[in-house]
Phi, psi and omega in degrees: 000142176293136180278342184245145177290127187280339184200171174089197186304325184251026181308136178070012174261156175292142178304326182294344179269350186278131178296150181302320180302319179292321178299317177298316179301314182299318179298322185273351189288339184091357176276104191305305185294312180299316179298319179298313181293320178295320179296321176300317180293319177299316178298319179300325179278353181082021178251126185248143180277128176241171182269010183286157181297134172259141181247124178291142179303329180296331177291319178297317177300315181298316180297316182293331182265321189245338183239026184301317182293325177297317178298312181300321183283332187255346186283162168285160187307319184253022185264122177283173182300311182301312181299319180294313181298315181297316178301313181297320180297316178297316178299317179300314179295320181296327183268332188246354177088177185269076172215171182216139001281164179237125176266133181201129176052041177080006179240157176244126182252133179249116183249153166242127183261113181268189181298325186240316186223156176278150178241124175280113185259340182197161179207143175205168177285000000 
């Protein structure tokens, strides 16, 4: 495995210096060589890529600021915002298929479909 990142934001840095979020992005980006090397680094760290939905931090911010009442009304008693959003996103995809946007339970979910897993990029009423 190459010890240095060959291209992109972290070009010429050691793979061990690259944040996990960037490694996940690289694996999902569709760039074959970069994705292969990033996956090797994740495996070296003991972090494995799964096909589950990834939720962007901006979505969590939006729910906490603008959709707080929807979360409070629809969540399970001990369910945090992140868990609720991820659960709702998975349910929306399971019922409506792999396209974007997806309407589900009065909300609209905006996904980006990568090489391996979908990324929830936005949500609104």
